[in-house]
C-alpha positions in Angstrom: 168.4 122.3 192.9 169.3 118.6 193.0 166.6 115.9 192.8 166.8 112.6 194.6 164.4 109.7 194.0 163.7 106.3 195.4 160.8 104.4 193.9 157.8 106.7 193.9 159.3 109.0 196.5 161.4 112.1 195.5 163.0 115.0 197.2 164.3 118.3 195.6 167.2 119.8 197.5 167.9 123.6 197.0 171.5 124.2 196.3 173.0 127.4 197.6 176.8 126.6 197.8 178.1 125.4 194.4 181.8 124.9 194.4 183.7 127.7 192.5 184.4 126.8 188.9 182.5 123.5 189.1 179.3 124.6 187.4 178.6 123.4 183.9 175.5 124.5 182.0 173.9 123.5 178.8 171.1 125.3 176.9 169.1 123.2 174.5 171.7 120.5 174.8 174.7 122.8 173.9 177.2 123.4 176.6 177.8 127.1 177.5 180.8 128.4 179.4 181.2 130.3 182.7 182.5 133.8 182.0 181.4 134.7 178.5 178.0 132.8 178.6 177.0 132.8 182.3 178.0 133.9 185.8 177.6 132.1 189.1 177.2 133.6 192.6 178.7 130.9 194.8 177.2 132.4 197.9 173.6 132.0 196.7 173.8 129.4 193.9 172.2 131.9 191.5 173.2 131.6 187.8 172.9 134.6 185.5 172.8 133.9 181.7 174.3 136.4 179.3 171.5 135.6 176.8 168.0 134.4 177.8 167.1 131.0 176.3 164.1 130.8 174.0 160.8 129.8 175.5 160.6 126.1 176.2 164.4 125.6 175.7 165.8 123.2 178.4 168.5 124.5 180.6 170.5 121.8 182.5 173.4 122.0 185.0 176.0 119.9 186.7 178.1 120.9 189.6 179.8 120.0 192.9 178.4 121.6 196.0 179.3 122.2 199.6 176.9 121.4 202.5 177.6 123.6 205.6 177.6 121.6 208.8 178.4 122.0 212.5 179.7 119.5 215.0 176.9 117.8 217.0 178.9 117.3 220.1 181.3 119.2 222.4 183.8 116.3 222.5 185.2 113.9 219.9 186.2 110.4 221.1 189.6 109.3 219.8 191.5 106.0 220.1 195.3 105.7 220.2 195.7 102.0 219.3 199.4 102.2 218.9 202.5 104.3 218.4 201.7 107.0 215.8 198.4 105.3 215.0 195.0 106.4 216.0 191.5 106.7 214.9 188.4 108.8 215.3 185.5 106.4 215.0 182.8 108.9 214.8 182.5 112.7 214.1 178.7 113.5 214.3 177.7 116.6 212.3 174.4 118.4 211.6 173.6 120.2 208.4 173.2 124.0 208.9 170.5 125.4 206.7 171.4 128.6 204.9 
């Protein structure tokens, strides 16, 4: 999960699509490595440790993650301002919960 905070408000976002090979873990402040020390299921976000940490030992992670989205419109407005130059001022998308 990833936590966001603003003042006294906070939000915890579940992460289910970590980018392959982007996950870094530490157990008790010591970095461990994907492959020999842990595995990641990138379709669920579940991490499996090779050795269980001791009781009360902090496990922390860092990673890039994808957010599945879909287009929110059937048409995308474009502008052709000049020869070989154009722009798409807005592409509205909506997050798809998985």
